[in-house]
C-alpha positions in Angstrom: 26.8 24.2 -71.2 26.5 20.5 -70.9 29.7 20.3 -68.8 28.4 23.0 -66.4 25.0 21.2 -66.1 26.9 17.9 -65.4 29.0 19.6 -62.8 25.9 21.0 -61.1 24.3 17.6 -61.1 27.4 16.0 -59.5 27.9 18.7 -56.9 24.1 18.6 -56.0 24.3 14.7 -55.8 27.6 15.0 -53.7 25.9 17.5 -51.3 22.7 15.6 -51.0 24.7 12.3 -50.4 26.8 14.1 -47.7 23.6 15.2 -45.9 22.1 11.8 -46.1 25.4 10.2 -44.9 25.4 12.5 -41.8 21.8 11.5 -41.0 22.6 7.9 -41.4 25.5 8.1 -39.0 23.4 9.8 -36.4 20.7 7.3 -36.8 23.2 4.5 -36.5 24.7 6.0 -33.4 21.2 6.3 -31.9 20.4 2.7 -32.8 23.7 1.4 -31.2 23.0 3.3 -28.0 19.4 2.0 -27.7 20.5 -1.5 -28.5 23.2 -1.6 -25.9 21.1 0.1 -23.2 18.0 -1.9 -23.3 19.4 -4.9 -21.3 20.7 -2.7 -18.4 17.4 -0.7 -18.3 15.6 -4.0 -18.1 17.7 -5.0 -15.1 17.3 -1.6 -13.4 15.3 -1.6 -10.3 15.1 2.2 -9.9 13.4 4.9 -12.0 16.0 5.7 -14.7 14.7 9.2 -15.1 14.2 10.4 -11.6 16.4 8.4 -9.3 19.4 10.1 -7.8 21.2 6.8 -7.1 24.0 5.4 -9.4 24.7 1.9 -8.5 24.5 -0.2 -11.8 27.2 -2.6 -10.6 25.2 -3.6 -7.5 22.9 -6.6 -7.2 20.2 -5.6 -8.0 21.2 -2.8 -10.2 19.8 0.7 -9.3 20.6 3.7 -11.3 19.1 6.9 -12.5 20.2 10.0 -14.3 18.7 12.8 -12.2 22.0 13.9 -10.6 23.9 13.6 -13.9 21.3 15.6 -15.9 21.2 18.3 -13.2 25.0 18.6 -13.1 25.4 18.5 -17.0 22.7 21.1 -17.7 23.6 23.5 -14.8 27.4 23.4 -15.4 27.0 23.9 -19.1 24.5 26.7 -18.9 26.5 28.5 -16.2 29.6 28.2 -18.4 27.6 29.6 -21.3 26.4 32.5 -19.2 30.0 33.3 -18.1 31.7 32.8 -21.5 29.2 34.4 -24.0 29.5 38.2 -22.9 33.3 37.8 -22.5 33.6 36.2 -26.0 31.4 38.9 -27.6 33.4 41.6 -26.0 36.6 40.0 -27.3 35.2 39.5 -30.8 34.0 43.2 -30.9 37.3 44.5 -29.7 39.3 42.7 -32.3 36.9 43.6 -35.0 36.2 47.2 -34.4 38.4 48.6 -31.6 41.8 47.1 -31.8 44.4 48.6 -34.3 44.7 46.6 -37.4 48.3 45.8 -36.8 47.7 43.9 -33.7 44.2 42.7 -34.5 45.3 39.6 -36.3 47.8 38.6 -33.7 45.1 38.9 -31.0 42.8 36.8 -33.0 45.5 34.2 -33.5 46.1 34.1 -29.8 42.4 33.5 -29.0 42.2 30.8 -31.6 45.1 29.0 -30.1 43.1 28.5 -26.9 40.8 26.1 -28.7 43.8 23.9 -29.6 44.8 23.5 -25.9 44.0 19.7 -24.9 41.2 19.1 -22.4 43.7 17.5 -19.9 45.7 20.8 -19.7 42.5 22.7 -18.8 41.8 20.0 -16.3 45.3 20.1 -14.7 45.1 24.0 -14.6 41.6 23.8 -13.0 42.7 21.3 -10.4 46.1 22.7 -9.4 45.6 26.5 -10.0 42.0 27.5 -10.3 40.4 25.2 -7.7 42.6 26.3 -4.7 41.7 29.9 -5.4 38.1 29.4 -5.8 37.2 28.7 -2.2 37.5 32.4 -1.3 35.4 33.5 -4.3 32.8 30.9 -3.4 32.5 32.1 0.2 32.3 35.7 -1.1 29.4 34.8 -3.4 27.8 32.8 -0.7 28.0 35.8 1.6 26.7 38.3 -0.9 24.2 36.1 -2.7 23.3 33.4 -0.3 19.6 34.3 -0.3 19.5 32.8 -3.8 19.2 29.0 -3.6 21.9 28.3 -6.2 24.5 30.3 -4.2 23.2 29.2 -0.8 24.5 26.4 1.4 26.6 26.1 4.6 30.0 25.0 3.2 31.1 26.5 -0.1 34.1 24.9 -1.4 36.5 24.7 -4.3 35.6 21.4 -6.2 32.2 22.5 -7.0 29.9 22.8 -10.0 30.7 26.4 -10.1 34.4 25.7 -10.3 33.8 23.2 -13.1 31.6 25.8 -14.8 34.4 28.4 -14.8 36.8 25.8 -16.4 34.2 25.0 -19.0 33.7 28.8 -19.7 37.3 29.2 -20.4 37.4 26.1 -22.7 34.5 27.3 -24.9 35.4 31.0 -24.8 37.7 30.8 -28.0 35.0 28.8 -29.9 32.3 31.5 -29.3 34.8 34.4 -29.8 36.3 33.2 -33.1 33.0 32.4 -34.8 31.4 35.7 -33.5 34.4 37.7 -34.7 34.0 36.2 -38.1 30.3 37.1 -38.2 30.9 40.6 -37.1 33.5 41.1 -39.8 30.8 40.1 -42.4 28.7 43.0 -41.6 28.3 45.0 -44.8 30.3 48.1 -44.8 27.3 50.2 -46.0 25.6 49.4 -42.7 28.6 50.5 -40.7 29.4 53.6 -42.8 25.8 54.7 -42.8 25.5 54.6 -39.0 28.8 56.6 -38.7 27.6 59.1 -41.3 24.4 59.8 -39.3 26.5 60.8 -36.3 26.5 57.5 -34.3 29.3 56.8 -32.0 31.3 53.6 -32.4 29.2 51.8 -29.7 26.0 53.2 -31.2 27.1 51.8 -34.6 27.8 48.4 -33.0 24.5 48.5 -31.2 22.4 49.4 -34.2 24.2 47.8 -37.1 26.6 45.0 -36.0 24.8 43.3 -33.1 21.5 42.8 -35.0 23.1 41.6 -38.1 25.3 39.1 -36.2 22.8 37.9 -33.7 22.0 34.6 -35.4 25.8 33.9 -35.9 26.4 34.6 -32.2 23.5 32.2 -31.3 25.0 29.5 -33.4 28.6 30.1 -31.9 27.0 29.8 -28.4 25.2 26.5 -29.2 28.5 25.1 -30.5 30.2 26.1 -27.3 27.3 24.7 -25.3 27.7 21.4 -27.1 31.4 21.3 -26.3 30.6 22.1 -22.6 27.9 19.4 -22.3 30.3 16.7 -23.8 33.5 17.7 -21.9 34.8 14.8 -19.9 38.4 14.9 -18.5 38.5 18.6 -17.3 35.2 18.2 -15.4 36.2 14.8 -14.0 39.4 16.2 -12.7 37.9 19.2 -11.0 34.6 18.0 -9.6 34.5 15.9 -6.3 31.8 13.3 -6.5 29.0 13.4 -3.9 25.8 11.4 -4.4 22.4 13.1 -4.9 21.3 16.4 -6.5 22.6 19.5 -4.6 21.2 22.8 -5.8 23.8 24.7 -4.1 26.4 25.0 -6.8 29.1 26.5 -4.5 29.4 23.4 -2.4 31.7 20.5 -3.2 30.2 17.6 -5.3 28.2 17.0 -8.4 28.6 14.9 -11.5 27.9 15.0 -15.2 27.1 12.5 -17.9 30.6 12.7 -19.6 32.6 12.8 -16.5 30.7 9.9 -14.9 31.3 7.8 -18.1 34.9 8.6 -18.1 35.4 7.7 -14.4 33.2 4.6 -14.2 33.5 2.8 -17.5 36.8 1.0 -16.7 35.5 -0.6 -13.6 31.9 -1.2 -14.7 30.3 -4.6 -15.1 28.2 -5.6 -18.3 25.1 -4.0 -16.6 27.2 -1.0 -15.6 28.5 -0.5 -19.1 24.9 -0.7 -20.3 23.8 1.9 -17.8 26.6 4.2 -18.9 25.6 3.8 -22.5 22.1 4.5 -21.5 23.2 7.8 -19.9 25.2 8.6 -23.0 21.9 8.1 -25.0 20.3 10.7 -22.8 23.2 13.2 -23.4 22.9 12.4 -27.1 19.2 13.4 -27.0 19.7 16.5 -24.9 22.5 17.7 -27.4 20.2 17.1 -30.4 17.2 19.0 -28.7 19.6 22.0 -27.9 21.0 22.1 -31.4 17.5 21.8 -32.9 16.3 24.7 -30.7 19.3 26.8 -31.8 18.5 26.1 -35.4 15.1 27.3 -34.9 16.2 30.5 -33.3 18.7 31.1 -36.1 16.1 30.4 -38.8 13.8 33.1 -37.3 16.7 35.7 -37.7 17.1 35.0 -41.5 14.6 37.7 -42.4 17.0 40.4 -41.1 20.0 39.1 -42.8 
């Protein structure tokens, strides 16, 4: 008994220490970003939160994150909207529709997509996807041009919409893999009870599987959203930079926090690097807020589980 209690104490201490270590690392990152960003923010002659200009290397320095925040949030949200339904469909097919003999193989193939490097997705998006997106963008502009996001006079191929499609393909395996594992954890009693009452397979999924796995799907989606927000190389290769916020996502141009840091850091001055670190701090805060919101939503679903 004493050995068991000692083991419990050691495990509890290790778990508590790990949690404290993670919080300490996050706090250290935040302190570092603030410390490095303050000098640049003091030299900034524009409003950091609302300005659309990004000229931190100029004299005097003028930079703001309005365009970067818009591009990051819109491209990531659109990627999530595109990827989540497809990922859930893939997960449900593998878990409940696919024959058992090929389900594991399909799951393995989907999981492999998560191991593809970002640069490969970027090259594919630039050389294969982007040239074929101009026609799709024009079709969406013609059909949905009355919606501001799909409006504009010159839909192109190197747009926020194209970047969102690349991001959607990148986060698809993450959401699908986690959702599949969550669906497979649904108690067999729930599934068998629904089928015994005469439910079809889809009715069983709608009544038993989706409510049980909702919190897990939300968590998977938030992980995918975090990946999309922090993606650098693929977005930098696909997007064509154009200054200012453009609500027409089908037109060429746009920028994100991560892509801007990747493209600008090498040529940045001391103030420019401080400005990039300040933008990274904003991305850090946005990611924390998104994950905290996701945790709150998941916690509200614990009663069902």
